[in-house]
Every structure is written in structure tokens, then in C-alpha cells.
LUMMI-208426 format. One line per 10 residues: number of its first residue (from 0); for each residue y, x negated, z of N, C-alpha, C, O, CB. Coordinates in steps of 0.02 Angstrom, whole numbers, plus 32768, in hexadecimal, padded with zeros to 4 digits. Each point is the difference from the previous one (the first is absolute). Glycine has a CB too. Layout:
BEGIN
NUM) Y X Z Y X Z Y X Z Y X Z Y X Z  ...
! end
This chain:
BEGIN
0) F153 6AB2 599E 7FDF 800C 803E 7FEA 7FB3 8011 7FF5 7FD8 7FD3 7FE0 80AD 8016  8029 7F70 8049 7FED 7FBF 802A 7FBA 7FEC 7FF6 7FD7 802B 7FEF 8078 7FF4 8069  7FA2 7FAB 7FB0 7FBC 7FEE 8011 7FF3 801D 8041 7FCF 8025 8001 8032 7F74 7FBE  8018 8061 806C 7FED 8019 8047 7FEC 805B 7FF2 7FCC 801A 8014 8098 7F7B 8039  7FC8 8089 7F95 7FF9 804A 7FF7 7FC2 8018 7FEB 7FD9 802B 8015 8093 7FD5 7FD3  7F94 7FC3 7FCE 7FBA 8011 7FE3 7FD0 7FEA 802C 7FD7 802E 8006 804B 7FC9 7F8A  7FD2 7FE5 8089 7FC7 7FEB 8031 7FED 803B 8026 7FC7 8018 7FFE 8061 7F72 8010  8008 808E 8015 8006 8043 8034 7FDB 803D 7FD9 7FD9 802B 8016 80A7 7FB1 8023  7F99 801A 7F87 7FEB 803F 7FDE 7FAF 7FF3 7FE7 7FD3 8028 7FF4 80B5 7FF5 7FDF  7F78 7F9F 802D 7FB4 8001 7FDC 7FC9 8015 803C 7FCF 8025 7FFF 8052 7F6E 7FA3
10) 8003 803C 809A 7FDE 801E 8041 7FE8 803C 8010 7FC6 800B 800F 8075 7FB5 800E  7FF6 806D 7FE0 7FF8 8042 800B 7FD8 8023 7FBE 7FD6 8027 8014 809A 7FD5 803C  7F91 8001 7F83 7FDB 8015 7FCC 7FB6 7FEC 8019 7FD9 802C 8013 808B 7FC6 7F8E  7F88 7FC3 805E 7FC4 7FEE 8016 7FD8 8032 8036 7FD0 8023 7FF4 8063 7F69 7FF0  7FF1 806C 8062 7FEF 802D 803A 7FFF 8044 7FE3 7FD7 8021 801F 805E 7F96 803B  7FE3 8064 7F7F 7FF5 804B 7FF8 7FD0 8009 7FD8 7FE7 8038 8005 807F 7FE6 800C  7F7E 7FB8 7FC1 7FD2 7FF8 7FD1 7FBB 7FF4 801D 7FD2 8021 7FE6 8088 7FB7 7FD4  7F98 8003 8073 7FC6 7FDE 802B 7FF9 8036 803F 7FC7 800E 8011 8058 7F66 7FCE  8018 80AA 8041 7FEC 8023 8035 7FC5 802C 8000 7FD7 8004 802E 8093 7FEF 7FE3  7F98 8037 7FAB 7FCA 8033 800C 7FB9 7FE2 7FF6 7FD5 802B 8001 807B 8031 7FD7
20) 7F95 7F58 801E 7FDE 7FE9 800B 7FD8 7FDE 802A 7FCA 7FE4 7FFD 8068 8037 7FC7  7FFA 7FF0 8065 7FF9 7FC4 804E 7FBE 8009 8021 7FDB 7FD3 8013 80A6 8038 8015  7F73 8034 7FDB 7FD5 8015 8032 7FAC 8000 7FD5 7FCD 7FF1 801F 80A7 8062 802B  7F8D 7FC2 7F67 7FC5 7FE6 7FE9 7FFE 7FBD 7FFC 7FC6 7FED 7FF7 802D 806E 7FD6  8036 7F76 8035 8006 7FB6 7FF6 7FD3 7FDB 8044 7FDA 7FD0 7FFB 80AE 803E 7FBF  7F88 8013 807D 7FEC 7FEF 803D 7FB6 8023 8010 7FD6 7FE6 8026 80AD 800D 7FFB  7F75 8043 7FC1 7FB9 801E 8003 7FCB 7FC1 7FCA 7FCC 7FE8 8016 806D 80B7 7FF9  7FDB 7F56 7FC1 7FD6 7FC3 7FDC 8005 7FC2 801C 7FCB 7FE1 8008 8044 8051 7F96  802A 7FB1 8074 7FED 7FD0 8036 7FD8 7FFD 803D 7FDF 7FD2 8017 8073 8023 7FBE  7FBB 804C 8043 7FD5 8008 8038 7FB0 800A 7FF4 7FD3 7FF6 8028 8097 8039 8009
30) 7F93 7FE5 7F93 7FC2 800E 7FE9 7FCD 7FB7 7FED 7FC3 7FFB 8006 807D 807E 7FCD  7FEB 7F59 8017 7FE4 7FB3 7FE7 7FFA 7FE8 8042 7FC9 7FF3 8017 8072 7FEF 7F72  8001 8015 809E 8005 7FDB 8036 7FE5 801D 8042 7FE0 7FD8 8023 807C 7FFB 7F9F  7FAB 8060 8050 7FEF 802D 804D 8016 7FDC 803A 7FDF 7FF1 8032 7FB7 8040 7FA5  80B8 7FBE 8018 8024 7FF2 8029 8030 8015 800C 802B 7FE6 7FDC 7FAC 7FDF 8017  8044 806A 8037 803F 8027 7FE0 803C 7FCF 8019 8035 801E 7FF7 7F9A 806C 800F  803C 7F3C 8014 803B 7FD7 7FFF 7FFC 7FD1 7FC9 8034 7FF2 7FE2 7FDA 8019 8093  7FBF 7FDD 7F7C 7FFC 7FCC 7FC3 800D 803F 7FC4 8033 7FFC 7FDD 7F66 7F91 8058  803F 80A5 7FC3 8015 802A 7FCC 8053 800B 7FF3 801D 7FF2 7FCC 7F6F 8044 8050  808E 7FE2 8017 804A 800C 7FF4 8037 7FC1 7FFA 803B 8008 7FEF 7FA4 8061 8051
40) 8004 7F5A 7FD0 8015 7FCA 7FE7 7FF3 7FE5 7FC0 8023 7FD5 7FE6 7FDD 8022 807E  7FC4 8027 7F7B 7FFA 7FEF 7FAE 8035 802E 7FE8 8032 7FED 7FE2 7F4A 7FF7 800D  8074 805E 8022 8027 802F 7FEB 8050 7FCC 7FE1 8011 7FED 7FC8 7FA8 8083 80A0  8067 7F8A 7FDF 804B 7FE8 8003 8000 7FB6 7FC4 802D 7FF3 7FD8 7FEA 803D 80C7  7FB4 7FAF 7F69 7FF5 7FC3 7FCC 8007 8016 7FC2 8023 7FE6 7FD4 7F92 7FE0 806C  8023 8078 7FB9 7FFD 8018 7FC0 8042 8019 7FE6 8013 7FF0 7FC8 7F79 8028 804F  809A 8015 8017 803B 8020 7FEF 8042 7FC6 7FF9 8031 8006 7FDC 7F98 806E 8065  802B 7F61 7FE1 8032 7FBC 8003 7FF5 7FDD 7FAD 8031 7FEF 7FDE 7FB8 7FF1 80C1  7FD0 8019 7F48 7FF0 7FDA 7FCC 8021 8039 7FCB 802E 7FEB 7FDD 7F5D 7FC6 8053  8061 808E 7FC9 801D 8029 7FD7 8044 7FFA 7FFD 8018 7FEF 7FC9 7F94 8051 8047
50) 8080 7FCB 8025 804A 800C 7FFE 8016 7FB6 7FD1 8027 8007 7FD2 7FEA 804A 80B8  7FDB 7F7B 7F81 8014 7FB6 7FE2 7FF1 8008 7FBE 8022 7FE7 7FD3 7FC4 7FCF 808B  7FE0 8073 7F98 7FFD 800C 7FBE 8010 8039 7FC8 7FF1 8003 7FC5 7FD0 7FB9 806F  805A 8067 7FEC 8019 8049 7FFA 802D 8004 7FC9 7FFB 802B 7FD5 7FFC 7FEC 80A1  8037 7FBB 7F8A 8029 8000 7FBE 7FDF 7FEB 7FB7 8018 8007 7FC8 8043 7FDD 808D  7F67 8000 7FBE 7FE4 7FF9 7FBE 7FC0 802F 7FFC 7FCF 7FF4 7FDD 8060 7F90 8019  7FD6 80A0 8026 7FC3 8039 7FFE 801A 8037 7FC5 802C 8026 8015 7FAF 7FD0 807C  8014 8013 7F2D 8015 8027 7FD8 7FE5 803F 7FDC 800B 801C 7FCA 801C 7F83 803A  7FA5 806E 803F 7FFC 8058 8008 7FC7 7FFC 7FBB 7FF2 8039 7FEE 80AA 8008 8044  7F4C 7F9C 7FB4 7FB7 7FF6 7FD0 7FD1 8020 8015 7FDF 8022 7FD8 8031 7F7B 800E
60) 7FDC 8060 8070 7FCF 801A 8027 801F 8036 803B 803C 8007 800A 7F7F 7F85 7FD9  801D 808D 8037 801C 8032 8039 801A 7FD6 802D 7FED 7FC6 8005 7FC4 8095 7FF3  8078 7FBC 8029 8011 7FCC 8048 7FC3 7FF5 8037 7FEF 7FCC 801C 8090 8064 7FDF  7F69 800C 800A 7FC6 7FFD 8034 7FBB 7FD1 7FEC 7FD5 7FEB 8028 8056 8092 7FF7  7FD6 7F78 7F98 7FC6 7FDB 7FD9 800C 7FBC 8020 7FDD 7FDC 8023 801B 8068 7F62  805D 7FB3 805A 800E 7FB4 8012 8002 7FF9 8048 7FE8 7FC9 8010 805C 8021 7F8C  7FCB 8033 808E 8005 7FF4 8042 7FAD 7FE2 802C 7FF3 7FD4 8029 807F 8096 7FC5  7F65 7FCD 7FEC 7FC1 8010 8012 7FDA 7FA8 7FF4 7FE1 7FDF 802A 8027 80C1 7FAB  8007 7F50 7FEF 7FEA 7FC0 7FE7 802E 7FC2 802E 7FED 7FC6 7FF8 7FF4 8077 7F82  8045 7FCB 80A4 8032 7FD2 8016 7FCD 7FFE 8056 7FE8 7FCF 801D 80B0 805A 7F87
70) 7F67 801E 806D 7FDA 7FFC 8039 7FB9 7FEA 8013 7FF2 7FEA 8038 8057 805D 7FC3  7F82 7FC0 7FCA 7FC2 7FE8 8002 7FF6 7FB2 8000 7FDA 7FDB 801F 8011 8090 7FAC  8053 7F8A 7FFB 8003 7FA6 800A 800B 7FE5 803F 7FDE 7FD2 8016 8052 8027 7F84  800B 8028 808B 8010 7FE8 8043 7FCC 8004 803A 8007 7FE2 8034 8066 803E 7FA5  7F50 8013 8015 7FDB 800E 8034 7FC4 7FCE 8003 7FDF 7FEE 8030 804B 808A 7FC9  7FD0 7F72 7FAD 7FD3 7FCF 8000 8014 7FAE 800C 7FD9 7FD2 8008 7FF4 808B 7FAF  8076 7FA1 8046 801B 7FD1 8024 7FFA 7FEB 803B 7FEE 7FC7 8010 8041 8055 7FB4  7FE1 8018 8065 8004 8012 8047 7FA8 7FEC 8015 7FF3 7FD7 802D 8081 809C 7FCA  7F62 7FA8 7FEB 7FBB 7FFB 8014 7FEF 7FB4 7FF8 7FE6 7FE1 802E 7FFA 809C 7FAE  8032 7F64 7FE6 7FF6 7FB3 7FED 800F 7FD7 8035 7FD7 7FDA 8018 8045 8037 7F79
80) 8027 7FF5 8087 801E 7FE3 8042 7FCC 8009 803B 7FEA 7FCD 801C 8091 8052 7FBD  7F71 801C 8038 7FE4 801F 8031 7FBF 7FE8 8007 7FE1 800E 8033 8064 804B 7FC0  7F98 7F7C 7FD2 7FC0 8005 7FFB 7FD4 802D 8005 7FC8 7FF9 8017 8054 7FBD 7FFF  7FFC 807E 7FD3 7FDD 8040 8001 7FFA 8014 7FC3 8007 803D 7FFD 801B 7FE3 8066  7FD3 7FC5 7F63 7FE3 8009 7FC4 7FC1 8019 8003 7FFE 8037 7FE3 8040 7F7A 7FF8  7F94 803F 803A 7FC2 802B 7FF3 8010 8057 8034 7FE9 8035 7FEA 7FB4 7F39 8005  8089 8091 804F 7FFD 803A 800F 8032 803C 7FBA 7FFA 803C 7FF4 7FF2 7F81 80A5  8038 8018 7F4F 802F 8020 7FD4 7FD4 801B 7FC7 8006 803B 7FEE 8061 7F78 8032  7F6C 8021 7FC3 7FC9 8010 7FC0 7FDA 803D 801C 7FF4 802F 7FDB 7FF4 7F4E 7FF5  8003 8085 8077 7FCD 802E 800F 802D 8044 801B 7FE2 802E 801B 7FB8 7F6C 8005
90) 80AF 806A 7FD7 801D 803F 8013 8008 8011 7FB3 7FFD 803B 7FEE 8043 7FB4 8094  7FCC 7FD7 7F4B 8004 8021 7FC3 7FD5 802B 7FF1 8011 8038 7FEE 801B 7F79 7FF5  7F91 803C 8021 7FB7 802C 7FFC 7FFC 8039 8031 7FD7 802B 7FF3 7FEB 7F6D 7FED  805F 806D 8050 8009 8034 8024 804B 8007 801E 8016 7FF8 8039 7F6D 7FFD 7FDA  809E 801D 7FAF 804C 800D 8020 801D 8044 8023 803D 800B 8006 7FD5 7FA7 7F9E  7FC2 8073 806F 8003 8040 8013 801C 8000 8045 7FD8 7FF7 802E 7FCB 8029 7F88  809B 7FE9 8059 8021 800B 8040 7FE4 8045 801F 7FE6 802C 7FDE 8087 7F91 7FF8  7F9B 8044 8063 7FE1 804D 8012 8040 8038 8002 8000 803D 8009 7F95 7F89 804C  80A7 8006 7F9E 8040 8038 7FF2 7FF1 802A 7FAF 7FF8 803B 7FF1 8073 7F66 805C  7F96 8028 7F90 7FF8 8011 7FB8 7FBB 8043 7FF2 8007 8037 7FE5 8028 7F34 8000
100) 7F9B 8078 8035 7FCA 803A 8005 8006 8030 8016 7FE7 802F 7FE2 7FE6 7F9A 8021  8051 8041 8035 8007 8040 8018 8038 801A 7FE2 7FFE 803E 8001 7FCE 7FAB 8062  806B 7FFE 7F80 8033 801D 7FD8 7FD7 802C 7FCA 8003 803E 8001 8057 7F5C 8014  7F7E 8040 7FBA 7FE1 7FFF 7FC8 7FC5 804A 800D 7FF2 802A 7FD6 8027 7F38 8011  7FD3 809C 8054 7FCB 8032 8006 8026 804D 8012 7FF4 8038 7FE9 7FAF 7F61 8043  8091 804F 8009 8024 8037 8009 8025 8020 7FD0 7FFE 803C 7FF5 7FFF 7F9B 8064  8024 8001 7F8C 8010 8024 7FC0 7FD3 8042 7FD2 801B 8032 7FE8 8015 7F53 801C  7F91 806B 7FF9 7FD5 802F 7FDE 7FC9 801F 8026 7FDE 802B 7FE4 803E 7F97 7FC0  7FD7 802A 80A0 7FCF 802B 8023 800E 7FFE 8047 7FD8 7FDF 8022 7FD4 800F 7F8B  807F 802B 806C 801E 8003 804A 7FBB 8022 8026 7FF7 7FE9 8038 80A2 802D 7FAA
110) 7F32 801F 8005 7FCF 800C 8026 7FC1 7FDE 8011 7FD6 800F 802B 805D 803E 7FB5  7FCE 7F7C 7FF2 7FC7 7FDA 8014 8007 7FCD 802A 8034 7FDF 8009 7FA6 803C 7F9D  7FEA 7FDC 8077 8004 7FB7 803C 801C 7FBB 7FE2 7FE4 7FDB 7FD9 7FA9 8051 8063  80A9 7FCF 7FDC 8020 7FCC 7FDE 7FDC 7FB7 8004 800D 7FD5 7FD6 805C 8071 8041  7F6E 7FAF 8019 7FEC 7FB1 8012 7FBD 800C 7FDE 7FE9 7FCE 7FE7 8056 8009 8098  7F9F 8060 7F7B 7FC4 7FF9 7FD3 8014 7FF1 7FB2 7FE3 7FD8 7FDC 7FDC 807B 8077  8073 7FD2 7F9A 8015 7FF7 7FB6 801E 7FB8 7FFD 7FEA 7FDA 7FD5 8031 80A9 8015  800B 7F6D 8036 801A 7FC1 7FFB 7FBF 7FC1 7FED 7FFA 7FDD 7FCD 806E 8057 8090  7F6F 7FCF 7FDC 7FC6 7FDF 7FF0 7FE2 7FFC 7FBB 7FEE 7FCE 7FDF 8006 804E 808A  800A 802C 7F87 7FC0 800C 7FCA 8027 7FE7 7FC2 7FE7 7FDE 7FD4 7FD2 8095 805F
120) 808F 7FA5 7FD0 802C 7FEB 7FC3 8007 7FB4 7FFE 7FFE 7FEA 7FC7 8046 8083 803F  7FC3 7F6D 8024 8002 7FB8 8004 7FC0 7FE4 7FE4 800C 7FD7 7FD5 8040 802E 808F  7F73 8004 7FA6 7FCC 7FF7 7FE6 7FF5 8011 7FC4 7FE6 7FD9 7FD8 8001 8029 8081  8029 8038 7F98 8002 8006 7FB6 8029 7FDF 7FC9 7FF0 7FF2 7FC7 7FF2 8066 8066  805B 7FA0 7FF6 8026 7FDF 7FD0 7FE9 7FB0 8002 8007 7FE3 7FCA 805F 807A 8045  7F85 7F83 801D 7FEF 7FCE 8001 7FCD 7FE7 7FCF 7FFD 7FC7 7FE8 802C 804E 807C  7FA4 802F 7F8D 7FC8 7FF6 7FC2 8023 7FEF 7FBA 7FE5 7FDC 7FD6 7FC9 807F 8063  8088 7FBE 7FC0 801F 8005 7FC3 8014 7FBA 7FE6 801C 7FD8 8025 800A 809B 7FFC  7FCA 7F7F 7F9F 8017 7FBD 7FD7 8046 7FEF 8011 802D 8029 7FFB 7F89 7FF0 7FA0  8052 7FA4 807D 804B 7FEE 8015 8041 8029 7FCB 802E 8026 800D 7F98 7F51 801F
130) 8025 806D 7F9C 803F 8034 7FCE 8008 804C 801B 8036 8011 8019 7FA4 7FAF 7F6E  7FFC 8065 8075 8004 803A 801F 8018 8000 8056 8025 802D 8013 7F7E 7FF0 7F8A  804D 7FC0 8081 800B 8005 804F 8045 7FEE 8006 8025 8023 8022 7F66 7FBE 8007  8086 7FEF 7FBC 804B 7FE3 7FFF 8037 803C 7FE6 8035 800C 801C 7F96 7F70 7FC4  8021 809E 7FF2 803C 8038 7FE1 8001 803D 8030 8035 801E 800B 7FB5 7FC5 7F6F  7FCC 8034 80AA 7FFE 803A 8026 8022 7FED 803F 8019 802F 801F 7F7F 7FFF 7FAB  806D 7F91 8054 8025 7FD7 8039 8058 801E 7FE4 8020 802C 801D 7F74 7F49 7FF9  8080 8067 7FB1 802D 7FF0 7FF2 802A 8053 7FFB 8038 800E 8014 7F92 7F6E 7FB7  800F 80A8 801B 801B 8055 7FF3 7FF9 8025 803E 802A 8026 8018 7FAD 7FE4 7F6F  7FEA 7FE7 8093 8009 803D 803A 8009 7FE8 804B 8004 802C 802B 7FAD 801D 7F8B
140) 8051 7F78 805D 800D 7FE3 8036 8034 7FD3 8003 8016 7FF5 8039 7F86 801F 7FD5  8082 7FCB 7FBD 8041 7FF3 7FFB 8039 8036 7FD9 803C 7FF4 8002 7F89 7F97 8004  802B 8096 7FE6 8020 8032 7FD5 802E 7FF5 7FC7 8031 801F 7FED 7FC0 8011 8072  7FF2 7F9D 7F8E 8020 7FE8 7FAC 8000 8029 7FE0 7FD9 802D 800E 8009 7F7B 7FE4  804C 805F 7FD0 8004 8031 7FC3 7FD3 7FCE 7FD1 7FFD 7FC3 8004 8088 8084 8009  7F5D 7FE2 7FC9 7FE7 7FE4 7FBA 801A 7FC7 7FE8 7FE0 7FCD 7FF6 8011 8097 7FEE  8051 7FA6 8011 8040 7FCC 7FE9 7FF3 7FCE 8025 7FF0 7FCA 7FE7 806C 807F 8001  7FAA 7FC2 8063 7FFE 7FCC 801B 7FBD 7FD1 800C 8007 7FC3 8002 8058 807E 8023  7F6E 7FD6 7FE1 7FBB 7FEA 7FE8 7FFE 7FD2 7FC1 7FEC 7FC6 7FF9 7FED 80A7 8036  803E 7FBA 7FAC 7FF6 7FE1 7FB7 8029 7FBF 8003 7FE1 7FCD 7FF1 8012 80A8 7FCB
150) 804B 7F85 8056 802F 7FD4 7FF4 7FDC 7FC8 8043 800A 7FC5 7FF1 8072 8098 7FD3  7F6E 7FA8 8064 7FE4 7FDE 8040 7FBA 7FDB 7FE1 7FF0 7FC5 8006 8043 809F 805D  7FAD 7FCD 7F7C 7FB1 7FD8 7FE9 8005 7FE7 7FAC 7FD1 7FF3 7FDA 7FDA 806B 8081  809B 7FA1 7F98 801B 7FF2 7FB1 7FC8 801F 7FCF 7FE4 7FDE 7FD6 805E 7FA8 8048  7FB2 80BF 7FEE 7FD0 8021 7FC6 802A 8046 8005 8026 801A 8029 7F4D 7FA7 7FE7  806B 8054 7FA3 8021 803F 7FE7 7FFE 8038 8031 7FD1 8005 8028 800F 7FDC 7F68  8052 804A 8070 7FFB 804F 8030 7FC9 8024 7FE7 7FE6 802A 8024 8097 7FEB 7FED  7F6A 7FDD 7FA8 7FBE 8039 7FF9 7FC6 7FD2 8016 7FCA 801D 7FFD 8060 8036 7F93  7FD4 7F7D 8080 7FC1 7FD5 801F 8000 8013 803E 7FC9 8014 8013 8038 7F88 7FAD  8038 8066 8075 8008 801D 8046 7FE1 803D 8007 7FD6 800E 802A 808F 7FC0 7FE2
160) 7FB5 805F 7FBD 7FF2 8042 8014 7FAE 7FF4 7FEB 7FDA 800D 802F 80AA 8041 7FBD  7F5E 7F9E 7FD9 7FBC 8008 7FF2 7FE1 7FE7 8034 7FCB 801D 800D 803E 7FE0 7F84  800A 7FC6 80A0 7FD0 7FE6 8014 7FFF 8037 804D 7FCF 8023 800B 803A 7F4D 7FA9  802E 8090 8079 8009 8038 8025 7FC9 8045 7FF0 7FE0 801E 802B 80A0 7FAC 7FD8  7F82 8040 7FCB 7FE1 8043 7FE2 7FB1 7FE9 8003 7FD7 8027 8018 8096 8004 7F8D  7F85 7FA5 8049 7FB0 7FF2 8000 7FFE 7FF2 8051 7FCD 8013 801C 8016 7FAE 7F5B  804D 8021 80AF 7FEA 7FEE 804E 7FF4 804C 802C 7FD7 800E 802B 807D 7F73 7FD4  7FDE 80A4 7FE3 7FF9 804B 801C 7FAE 8018 7FFE 7FD8 8010 802C 80AC 800F 7FA2  7F76 7FDE 7FEA 7FBA 801B 7FF0 7FCC 7FCF 8026 7FD0 8021 8016 8056 8011 7F6D  7FD6 7F97 8088 7FD9 7FD1 8019 8001 801A 805D 7FCD 8006 8022 8056 7F8D 7F69
170) 801C 8077 808A 8004 8014 8050 7FD9 804F 800C 7FE1 800F 8034 80A4 7FA7 7FDA  7F85 8076 7FB7 7FF4 8045 8010 7FA5 7FE7 7FF1 7FDE 8007 8033 80B0 805B 7FA1  7F54 7F8B 7FFE 7FB9 7FF0 7FFB 7FE9 7FE8 804E 7FD6 801D 8022 8035 7FBC 7F53  8015 7FF5 809B 7FE5 7FF0 803F 800E 8029 8036 7FD5 800D 802A 802F 7F90 7FB1  8043 807D 8029 7FFD 8036 8039 7FCB 8032 7FEC 7FDF 800F 8031 809E 7FE6 7FF0  7F72 8026 7FB0 7FC4 8034 8005 7FCA 7FD9 802B 7FD2 8027 800E 8043 8019 7F77  7FE4 7F91 808D 7FBD 7FF5 801B 8008 7FFD 8041 7FD1 7FF9 8027 8004 7FCF 7F81  8071 803E 806D 8006 7FF9 8049 8011 8041 8024 8039 8017 8001 7FEB 7F75 7FEB  7F9A 8097 8037 8009 8038 8020 8044 8011 802C 8019 8038 7FFF 7F6E 7FBA 7FFB  8090 7FDD 8028 8031 800E 8031 803B 7FFD 7FD1 802D 8015 8025 7F9A 7FBB 804A
180) 804F 8026 7F63 804E 800C 7FD4 7FF2 802C 7FC5 8020 7FF6 7FCD 8014 7F90 804B  7FA2 80A7 7FEB 7FF3 8030 7FB8 804D 801F 7FF5 8014 8000 7FC6 7F5B 802D 8052  80B1 7FE6 800E 8040 802A 8010 803A 7FCF 7FCA 8025 8012 7FD2 7FB6 801E 80CC  801A 7F97 7F7B 8035 7FD1 7FE5 7FFC 7FF0 7FBE 802B 7FDB 7FEB 7FDA 7FF9 8077  7FCA 8044 7F72 7FF9 7FEF 7FBB 802E 8024 7FDD 8014 7FE9 7FCA 7F7E 7FFF 803F  8084 804F 800D 803D 8032 7FEF 8047 7FCD 7FDF 8022 800F 7FCF 7FB0 8054 80A7  8035 7F5E 7FB7 8034 7FE4 7FFA 8000 7FDE 7FC1 8038 7FEB 7FEF 7FD3 8013 8082  7FC8 7FF7 7F6A 7FF1 7FD7 7FBA 7FE3 802D 7FDB 7FE8 7FE2 7FCF 8006 7FB1 8059  8004 80B4 7FD5 7FF2 8028 7FD2 802D 801B 7FD5 7FED 8026 7FD4 7FCC 7FE5 806C
! end
């Protein structure tokens, strides 16, 4: 097989492999950048960087986890270049895009008034310690698996599961004090 044919085959394999993740990558970029065009550009830069390094990808990690790391680094670089680092840090503290929060809520309770739940849930999650808050965001807002979270955070899967369990307990406890969303407790019970 010629080098050109091998490159073509590698290119096809790459695009078939990353295509299913495009929308998730875009939503993550948009949740950090808050600009549709910039988010699209960052996803393209992420895919270009990943393509250049694809032949070195050994599959030791999940492909999405690898792309997620590249994407977040590209977002950080973009925001630094744009002198928006303070805004980025604020978004890391409040990374809930309306779309991801709505999807999270709709999948569990379609009959509850979304706007009120969204505000209450964000307030409650913000009350969690950072080690719990970050895992809740990664699992339920970014849709990462336990394995992906463990790899990104460089902790054991058991630690991810126990911290998420503890976070859910804390959320349930805080939710029980919120009259407006008592029905929402069933999500974590």
C-alpha cells in the first residue's frame, strides 16, 4: 500500500471515529466560550490537533476523553489569548449552559417547571464542595462516564463513584429544604 493510500485510510478512520463526538465537543466548547462561531473554530482546531496526533493515539484512554482534554486546553488557550481568563474562571465556577441544564432536567422530570428547577439546582450544586461539584458537572452536565472522569481527574473509578454518591446525598439533603422542587428528589433517591 502506498503512503498516500495509508494516509487516506488513516484520515477516513479518524473522521469516522470522531464524527459521533462533534456535537458533544461543540456543546462543551460553547458552554465555556459562550460564542457559537468561536466554539466551532475551537472544535475545528481540536479536531485538527487530534488528527495530527491520531497515529500516536494508542487507545489507552477513551477517544472522547482524549478529545475532551484537547478541547478544554484549546478553550483555555483561546480565552488566554482573548484576555478573558477571568471570564473563563467564572464559567468554570458556573459552567451550566442552558442547553445542558435543560437536557439534564428534561430527562428526569418533564412535568416540573424547568426555569425554577434550573435555578434551584444550580444554586444547590454551587453549595457543594469543589471536589463534588466538579464530578456532578462532568457526569450529569457533560455526560462523561465514570471511566472518563477517572481518567481526566487521574483518580480511581471507585473514588469517582463514591464521591458522586456522596454528592448525590448532599444534593438530596439540600433539595429536601427546597419546597419548590421536592418532586425532583426522586432523581437521586
